[in-house]
C-alpha positions as CSV (number, residue, x, y, z in Angstrom):
1,M,3.7,-1.3,-5.7
2,P,3.3,-4.8,-4.5
3,P,1.1,-5.5,-1.6
4,V,2.4,-5.6,2.1
5,R,1.7,-8.5,4.3
6,L,0.4,-7.3,7.8
7,P,-0.3,-9.2,10.8
8,R,-3.8,-9.0,12.4
9,E,-4.7,-5.7,13.9
10,A,-4.5,-7.3,17.4
11,E,-1.0,-8.5,16.9
12,L,0.0,-4.9,15.7
13,A,-1.6,-3.4,18.5
14,A,0.2,-5.5,21.1
15,A,3.5,-5.0,19.5
16,A,2.8,-1.2,19.9
17,L,2.1,-1.3,23.4
18,A,5.3,-3.5,23.9
19,A,7.5,-0.9,21.9
20,P,10.1,0.3,24.4
21,L,9.6,3.9,24.1
22,L,5.8,3.8,24.4
23,S,5.6,1.0,27.1
24,R,7.9,3.0,29.4
25,A,6.0,6.4,28.8
26,I,2.7,4.5,29.4
27,H,4.2,3.0,32.7
28,L,5.4,6.2,34.0
29,A,2.1,8.0,33.0
30,R,0.1,5.3,34.9
31,E,2.1,5.4,38.0
32,L,1.6,9.0,38.5
33,P,-0.6,9.7,41.5
34,V,-4.1,11.1,40.8
35,G,-6.5,12.0,43.7
36,G,-4.1,10.3,46.4
37,G,-4.8,6.8,45.2
38,A,-6.2,4.3,42.7
39,G,-9.6,4.6,41.1
40,N,-9.3,7.9,39.7
41,A,-9.7,8.3,36.0
42,P,-6.9,9.8,34.0
43,G,-7.3,13.5,33.1
44,S,-9.4,14.2,36.3
45,A,-6.6,15.5,38.2
46,T,-6.3,18.9,40.2
47,A,-3.1,21.2,40.6
48,A,-2.6,19.5,44.0
49,E,-1.9,16.2,42.5
50,G,0.6,14.4,40.2
51,V,4.2,15.3,40.7
52,A,6.3,18.3,40.5
53,L,8.3,19.2,37.4
54,E,11.3,21.5,37.0
55,P,10.5,24.7,35.1
56,G,11.6,23.1,31.7
57,L,9.2,20.3,32.4
58,D,11.9,17.7,33.3
59,P,11.4,15.6,36.3
60,T,13.0,16.4,39.6
61,E,16.4,14.5,40.4
62,Q,14.1,12.5,43.0
63,D,11.5,11.5,40.5
64,L,13.9,10.6,37.8
65,A,15.7,8.1,40.2
66,R,12.3,6.8,41.0
67,A,11.4,6.6,37.3
68,V,14.7,4.6,36.6
69,E,13.7,2.2,39.4
70,L,10.2,1.9,38.2
71,L,11.1,1.0,34.7
72,G,13.8,-1.4,35.9
73,L,16.8,0.4,34.4
74,A,19.0,0.7,37.6
75,D,21.6,-1.6,36.1
76,D,21.8,0.0,32.7
77,P,24.4,2.7,32.4
78,D,22.1,4.7,30.1
79,G,19.2,3.9,32.4
80,A,18.7,7.8,33.7
81,A,18.8,9.0,30.1
82,M,16.4,6.4,28.9
83,A,14.0,7.3,31.8
84,A,14.3,11.1,31.0
85,E,13.4,10.1,27.2
86,A,10.5,8.3,28.3
87,W,9.2,11.2,30.6
88,A,9.8,13.7,27.8
89,F,8.1,11.4,25.2
90,A,5.0,10.9,27.6
91,I,4.5,14.6,27.5
92,E,5.0,15.1,23.9
93,A,2.8,12.3,23.0
94,G,0.0,13.5,25.2
95,L,0.1,10.7,27.9
96,V,1.0,13.1,30.5
97,E,-0.6,16.3,31.0
98,V,1.2,19.4,32.6
99,I,-1.0,21.4,34.9
100,G,-0.3,24.1,37.2
101,E,1.4,27.5,37.1
102,E,4.3,27.9,34.8
103,R,6.6,28.3,37.7
104,A,5.4,25.3,39.2
105,P,4.3,22.7,36.7
106,R,3.1,19.3,37.5
107,A,2.6,16.2,35.7
108,V,-0.5,14.2,35.9
109,P,-2.0,11.3,33.7
110,A,-3.8,12.5,30.6
111,A,-7.2,11.3,29.4
112,A,-5.4,10.1,26.2
113,L,-4.0,7.4,28.3
114,A,-7.3,5.6,28.5
115,G,-6.9,4.9,24.9
116,F,-3.8,2.6,25.3
117,G,-6.0,-0.5,26.4
118,A,-5.4,-3.9,25.0
119,D,-9.1,-4.3,24.3
120,S,-9.0,-1.5,21.7
121,P,-6.5,-2.5,19.1
122,A,-7.7,0.0,16.5
123,E,-7.5,2.9,18.9
124,V,-4.2,1.9,20.2
125,L,-2.5,1.8,16.6
126,E,-4.2,5.0,15.9
127,R,-2.6,6.6,18.9
128,W,0.7,4.8,18.3
129,Y,0.9,6.1,15.0
130,G,0.4,9.5,16.3
131,T,3.4,9.1,18.8
132,V,5.5,8.0,15.7
133,E,4.8,11.0,13.9
134,V,5.6,13.1,17.0
135,V,9.2,11.4,16.9
136,L,9.7,11.8,13.2
137,A,8.7,15.7,13.7
138,E,11.3,15.8,16.4
139,L,13.9,14.3,14.3
140,A,13.0,16.8,11.5
141,S,13.3,19.7,13.7
142,A,16.7,18.4,15.2
143,F,18.3,18.0,11.9
144,V,17.1,21.3,10.3
145,L,18.7,22.9,13.3
146,E,21.9,20.9,13.0
147,D,22.2,22.1,9.3
148,A,21.5,25.6,10.2
149,L,24.3,25.5,12.7
150,I,26.7,23.9,10.4
151,E,26.1,26.5,7.8
152,Q,26.5,29.4,10.3
153,E,29.8,27.8,11.2
154,G,30.9,27.8,7.7
155,E,31.5,23.9,7.9
156,T,30.8,21.7,4.9
157,P,28.8,18.5,5.7
158,H,30.2,16.9,2.4
159,L,26.6,16.6,1.0
160,A,26.7,18.6,-2.1
161,G,23.9,18.0,-4.2
162,V,22.0,16.1,-1.6
163,E,19.0,17.7,0.3
164,E,20.2,18.2,3.9
165,D,16.8,17.6,5.9
166,N,14.9,14.9,7.3
167,G,14.0,13.8,3.7
168,F,16.9,11.4,4.2
169,L,15.0,9.5,7.0
170,E,11.8,9.5,5.1
171,A,13.3,8.5,1.9
172,A,15.3,5.6,3.7
173,L,12.1,4.4,5.3
174,A,10.4,4.4,2.1
175,S,13.1,2.4,0.5
176,L,13.2,0.0,3.2
177,Y,9.4,-0.5,2.6
178,L,9.7,-1.0,-1.1
179,M,12.5,-3.6,-0.6
180,T,10.3,-5.4,1.8
181,V,7.3,-5.7,-0.1
182,S,9.2,-6.5,-3.3
183,A,11.2,-9.5,-1.7
184,P,10.3,-12.9,-2.2
185,A,8.4,-14.5,0.9
186,G,10.9,-15.9,3.3
187,V,13.6,-13.1,3.0
188,S,11.3,-10.2,3.2
189,D,12.3,-9.7,6.9
190,A,16.1,-9.9,6.1
191,M,18.2,-7.0,7.8
192,V,19.6,-4.6,5.3
193,P,23.1,-3.2,5.5
194,L,23.1,0.5,6.3
195,P,25.7,1.2,3.5
196,V,22.9,-0.5,1.2
197,V,20.5,2.1,2.3
198,A,22.6,5.0,2.2
199,A,24.0,4.5,-1.3
200,G,20.7,3.7,-2.5
201,L,19.6,7.2,-1.5
202,L,22.4,9.0,-3.4
203,M,22.7,6.6,-6.5
204,P,19.4,4.8,-6.7
205,D,19.7,4.1,-10.7
206,D,23.6,3.9,-10.7
207,R,25.0,0.7,-11.0
208,T,28.6,1.8,-11.8
209,A,31.4,1.7,-9.1
210,P,31.1,5.0,-6.9
211,D,33.9,7.6,-7.2
212,L,35.6,9.0,-4.0
213,E,33.1,12.1,-3.7
214,T,30.3,9.8,-3.8
215,M,31.9,7.4,-1.4
216,E,32.3,10.6,1.3
217,Q,28.6,11.3,0.7
218,V,27.6,7.7,1.5
219,S,29.6,8.0,4.7
220,V,28.0,11.1,5.8
221,V,24.6,9.8,5.1
222,M,25.1,6.7,6.9
223,A,26.3,8.6,10.1
224,R,23.1,10.9,9.8
225,L,20.8,7.6,9.5
226,D,22.8,6.0,12.1
227,S,21.7,8.5,14.7
228,Q,18.4,9.0,13.3
229,F,17.6,5.1,13.3
230,A,19.0,5.0,17.0
231,V,16.2,7.5,17.9
232,L,13.5,6.0,15.9
233,A,14.2,2.3,16.8
234,P,12.7,2.4,20.4
235,T,9.2,3.5,18.9
236,G,9.0,-0.2,17.2
237,V,9.1,1.1,13.7
238,I,12.4,-0.6,13.1
239,E,14.8,-3.0,14.2
240,Y,18.3,-1.5,14.1
241,E,21.8,-2.7,14.9
242,G,24.0,0.6,15.2
243,M,27.4,1.2,13.4
244,D,30.5,0.4,15.1
245,P,31.4,3.7,17.2
246,T,35.0,3.5,16.1
247,L,33.7,4.1,12.3
248,L,32.4,7.5,13.4
249,T,35.0,8.6,15.8
250,G,38.0,7.8,13.3
251,E,39.5,5.5,15.9
252,D,39.2,2.7,13.5
253,N,42.2,2.0,11.2
254,D,40.8,-0.6,8.9
255,D,41.0,0.0,5.1
256,G,37.4,-0.7,4.7
257,D,36.4,2.6,6.3
258,F,34.0,4.6,4.1
259,G,35.8,7.7,4.4
260,D,38.6,6.1,2.4
261,G,36.7,5.3,-0.4
262,A,35.8,1.6,0.2
263,D,32.9,-0.4,-1.6
264,P,29.7,0.7,0.1
265,H,28.5,-3.0,-0.2
266,P,30.4,-4.8,2.7
267,D,30.6,-8.4,3.0
268,A,28.7,-10.5,5.3
269,E,31.4,-10.0,8.0
270,E,31.5,-6.2,7.9
271,E,27.6,-6.0,7.8
272,R,27.5,-5.7,11.6
273,R,30.0,-3.2,12.0
274,Y,28.5,-0.9,9.4
275,G,24.9,-1.2,10.9
276,R,22.0,-3.2,9.7
277,V,18.1,-2.2,9.7
278,R,14.8,-3.6,8.8
279,L,11.2,-2.5,9.1
280,T,9.4,-4.4,11.6
281,P,5.7,-5.3,11.1
282,L,4.6,-2.1,12.9
283,G,7.0,-0.2,10.8
284,L,5.5,-1.7,7.6
285,Y,2.0,-0.7,8.9
286,A,3.2,2.8,9.6
287,M,4.9,3.3,6.3
288,R,2.2,2.0,4.6
289,R,-0.1,4.6,6.2
290,R,2.2,7.5,5.3
291,L,2.7,6.5,1.6
292,S,-1.0,6.2,1.3
293,E,-1.7,9.6,3.1
294,A,0.9,10.9,0.5
295,G,-1.3,9.8,-2.3
296,M,0.7,6.5,-3.4
297,D,-1.1,3.3,-3.9
298,A,0.3,0.9,-1.2
299,P,-2.2,-2.1,-1.2
300,V,-2.5,-4.5,1.8
301,L,-2.6,-8.4,0.9
302,G,-6.0,-9.5,1.6
303,E,-7.9,-6.3,1.0
304,A,-9.3,-7.4,-2.4
305,A,-11.2,-10.2,-0.7
306,E,-14.5,-8.2,-0.6
307,A,-13.9,-6.5,-3.8
308,G,-15.6,-7.4,-6.9
309,A,-14.1,-9.8,-9.5
310,S,-13.0,-6.9,-11.9
311,R,-11.0,-5.2,-9.4
312,L,-9.4,-8.6,-8.2
313,L,-8.3,-9.2,-11.6
314,T,-6.9,-5.7,-12.0
315,V,-5.0,-6.0,-8.6
316,L,-3.5,-9.5,-9.4
317,A,-1.8,-8.2,-12.5
318,A,0.6,-6.0,-10.5
319,Y,1.3,-8.7,-7.9
320,P,4.2,-11.2,-7.5
321,E,3.2,-14.5,-8.0
322,D,3.1,-16.0,-4.5
323,A,1.2,-12.7,-3.3
324,A,-1.2,-13.1,-6.2
325,R,-1.9,-16.7,-5.2
326,V,-2.6,-15.7,-1.7
327,E,-4.9,-12.8,-2.5
328,A,-6.8,-15.2,-4.9
329,E,-7.1,-17.8,-2.5
330,G,-8.6,-15.3,0.1
331,W,-11.2,-14.1,-2.5
332,L,-12.4,-17.6,-3.3
333,A,-12.6,-18.7,0.2
334,R,-15.6,-15.9,0.5
335,R,-17.4,-17.4,-2.4
336,E,-19.1,-20.3,-3.6
337,P,-17.1,-21.9,-6.6
338,E,-19.6,-21.8,-9.3
339,K,-20.7,-18.3,-8.5
340,A,-17.2,-17.1,-8.1
341,A,-16.3,-18.5,-11.6
342,R,-19.2,-16.7,-13.2
343,E,-18.2,-13.6,-11.6
344,L,-14.6,-14.1,-12.8
345,L,-15.5,-14.8,-16.4
346,A,-18.0,-11.9,-16.6
347,A,-15.1,-9.6,-15.5
348,A,-12.7,-11.1,-18.0
349,R,-14.7,-10.1,-20.8
350,G,-14.0,-6.8,-23.1
351,S,-12.0,-5.6,-26.0
352,D,-10.1,-2.6,-24.0
353,A,-6.3,-2.8,-23.8
354,A,-6.4,-4.4,-20.1
355,A,-8.7,-7.2,-21.2
356,P,-6.1,-9.6,-22.3
357,G,-4.5,-9.2,-18.8
358,R,-7.6,-9.9,-17.0
359,R,-8.3,-12.9,-19.1
360,L,-4.9,-14.3,-18.0
361,E,-5.4,-13.7,-14.5
362,C,-9.0,-15.2,-14.8
363,Q,-7.3,-18.3,-15.9
364,S,-4.8,-18.3,-13.1
365,V,-7.6,-17.8,-10.5
366,L,-10.0,-20.3,-12.2
367,S,-6.9,-22.8,-11.6
368,L,-7.6,-22.9,-7.9
369,V,-11.3,-23.7,-8.4
370,G,-12.6,-27.2,-8.2
371,S,-14.9,-29.1,-10.6
372,E,-18.0,-27.5,-8.6
373,A,-17.4,-24.5,-11.1
374,T,-17.8,-26.8,-14.2
375,P,-21.5,-25.5,-15.3
376,A,-20.1,-21.7,-15.2
377,L,-17.5,-22.9,-17.7
378,H,-19.9,-24.8,-20.0
379,E,-21.9,-21.7,-20.1
380,V,-19.3,-19.8,-21.9
381,L,-18.1,-22.4,-24.7
382,D,-19.5,-20.4,-27.5
383,D,-18.1,-17.2,-26.2
384,P,-15.7,-15.8,-28.8
385,E,-13.4,-14.1,-25.9
386,L,-13.9,-16.9,-23.2
387,G,-14.6,-20.0,-25.1
388,G,-10.8,-20.9,-25.5
389,L,-9.8,-20.6,-21.8
390,A,-12.9,-22.5,-21.0
391,R,-12.0,-25.4,-23.0
392,V,-8.5,-25.5,-21.6
393,W,-10.1,-25.4,-18.0
394,L,-12.5,-28.1,-18.7
395,T,-9.7,-30.4,-20.1
396,E,-7.5,-29.9,-17.3
397,H,-10.2,-30.9,-14.8
398,G,-10.9,-34.1,-16.8
399,I,-14.3,-33.2,-18.0
400,E,-15.5,-35.3,-20.8
401,G,-17.3,-34.2,-23.9
402,V,-15.5,-30.9,-24.3
403,P,-16.0,-29.7,-28.0
404,A,-12.8,-29.2,-29.8
405,P,-11.8,-25.5,-30.6
406,S,-12.1,-24.2,-34.0
407,E,-8.8,-22.9,-35.7
408,E,-9.9,-19.5,-35.5
409,M,-10.5,-19.9,-31.7
410,V,-7.1,-21.3,-31.0
411,F,-5.5,-18.4,-32.8
412,W,-7.5,-15.8,-31.1
413,L,-6.6,-17.3,-27.6
414,T,-2.8,-17.4,-28.9
415,V,-2.9,-13.8,-29.7
416,D,-4.9,-13.0,-26.5
417,T,-2.3,-14.8,-24.3
418,L,0.6,-13.0,-26.1
419,A,-1.0,-9.6,-25.7
420,A,-1.6,-10.2,-22.0
421,R,2.2,-11.0,-21.7
422,V,3.5,-8.3,-23.8
423,G,1.5,-5.9,-21.7
424,A,2.3,-7.2,-18.4
425,V,3.8,-5.3,-15.6
426,P,6.2,-7.0,-13.5
427,P,5.9,-5.8,-9.5
428,G,7.2,-2.5,-9.0
429,G,7.7,-2.0,-13.0
430,V,6.1,-0.4,-16.0
431,P,3.8,-1.7,-18.7
432,G,5.8,-3.6,-21.4
433,T,8.7,-4.6,-19.6
434,A,7.8,-8.2,-18.7
435,D,10.3,-11.1,-18.9
436,E,11.6,-10.8,-22.5
437,E,13.5,-14.1,-22.4
438,E,10.3,-16.0,-21.4
439,L,8.3,-14.4,-24.2
440,R,11.1,-14.9,-26.8
441,E,11.0,-18.5,-26.1
442,L,7.1,-18.5,-26.2
443,V,7.5,-17.0,-29.7
444,D,10.0,-19.2,-30.9
445,G,7.9,-22.3,-30.0
446,L,4.8,-20.9,-31.8
447,V,6.6,-20.0,-35.0
448,G,8.6,-23.3,-35.0
449,H,5.2,-25.3,-34.5
450,H,3.4,-23.7,-37.3
451,S,5.2,-23.2,-40.5
452,D,2.6,-20.8,-41.7
453,F,2.0,-19.1,-38.5
454,F,2.0,-15.7,-39.7
455,D,0.0,-16.2,-42.9
456,R,-2.9,-17.2,-40.4
457,V,-2.3,-15.0,-37.2
458,W,-2.6,-11.6,-39.2
459,R,-6.2,-12.5,-40.0
460,V,-7.3,-13.0,-36.2
461,D,-10.0,-10.5,-35.3
462,H,-8.4,-9.4,-32.2
463,P,-7.8,-5.6,-31.1
464,A,-4.1,-6.3,-30.3
465,T,-3.3,-8.5,-33.2
466,G,-1.0,-5.8,-34.8
467,D,0.8,-4.9,-31.5
468,V,1.3,-8.7,-30.9
469,L,3.1,-9.1,-34.2
470,D,5.1,-6.0,-33.7
471,A,6.3,-7.3,-30.5
472,M,7.0,-10.7,-32.0
473,S,9.3,-9.0,-34.7
474,R,11.2,-7.2,-31.8
475,L,11.7,-10.6,-29.8
476,H,12.5,-13.2,-32.2
477,P,16.2,-13.4,-32.8
478,D,15.8,-14.7,-36.5
479,R,16.0,-11.5,-38.7
480,R,14.2,-13.5,-41.5
481,I,11.3,-14.3,-39.0
482,A,11.3,-11.0,-37.4
483,K,10.7,-9.4,-41.2
484,Q,7.7,-11.8,-41.7
485,A,6.4,-10.7,-38.3
486,R,6.5,-7.1,-39.3
487,R,4.8,-7.7,-42.6
488,A,2.1,-9.6,-40.7
489,A,1.8,-6.6,-38.6
490,F,1.2,-4.3,-41.4
491,R,-1.3,-6.6,-42.9
492,A,-3.3,-7.0,-39.7
493,R,-3.6,-3.1,-39.4
494,S,-4.4,-2.7,-43.1
495,R,-7.4,-5.0,-42.5
496,G,-9.0,-2.7,-40.1
């Protein structure tokens, strides 16, 4: 999985404290009277303090009205509902402690409230993440209950073949995460149309036009995600523009209604009506944690800066080009050029299957190093694995007196480079699925430049010679040349 770009911890913590749901809950909790005035620590209240709650733990009508004023929601038609939501969330998240007898409960500030200080970003993020898990758990419970009621009443939610649980939300958030980390820099924060998210959950690998039944399922998934996203947005995990209510009530007569089988990918003018969503930086932080906790490799850009060169080269092989450059620059910034070059060259050695990829990444990282690294490159000129790339680097940096490579070294470096490209893993992809068009052009150029290429290359003493020639036979469009490559591959394997 490509790495995620995250802001600094302090910025994330500030965003968490500013998230509407949490900030309102904190505000209410801090305004609860403790010991008759200021100066009393949260969690130190007695049963005579705080404010009275209804038996169901709801605030009294008077306290709810006071909360609406306190939160500046008096002019909002949904102010009372938002204040009540903040009250409930403060209790669920442990910001407010309920004390007293069951028939006369009272709300007081909880000790956990002290952990939401701006001077402890790590603790703020940890506690904010806990509140997000509370909301996700509440959403899961709500929709499991809804599905049970639908089943009891004998109604069909038109989700045949689709799991009817909170897996929709988790899958949608994971999908948004992958879209974001895989997108090129500059567009990774773009809003994603809700129909695209819903359709991706139902037919992730199907590029054919959906049938009417699938369209109906997309419509139902959209409606469910719309209600779930609306609840999740105030936590700060996502930015969400909800669906046009008329699309849900049936009042809309537009032929583009999803229930009538329209294309689930609306044009730009329709996007807003059907809803749009994106993960915020906080949401990326939360989803990265959830994916990691689920056992998935979800790297963060910059985390390899303190790692060794071997780890760096392995990581870079799976990163998009722009992310790889940022990661490499961060790694180099912490090291002296000459020492960094020696570490990289040492890590690039090897005859294992991944070694050609490491050497290719080593070349890329070394291209960012200045002439201060020259002594380290001079040291490996006679190395059979590194001498070729060292000569390339020294020549590109204008160093004089670089010895010409032998023909054997030239062909070895050619095989090594092709082996790295053939075994490359595109971001989010699998081994062996690199850009075939680029490889085809490279192969065509090599064969065209050397008329006796195959007569020479099969003799190269490289572990991947046979595999490279097999790949060349698959990639070259000329059947005659492809046959020559297959014959050379056979001869290369017969040598060993």
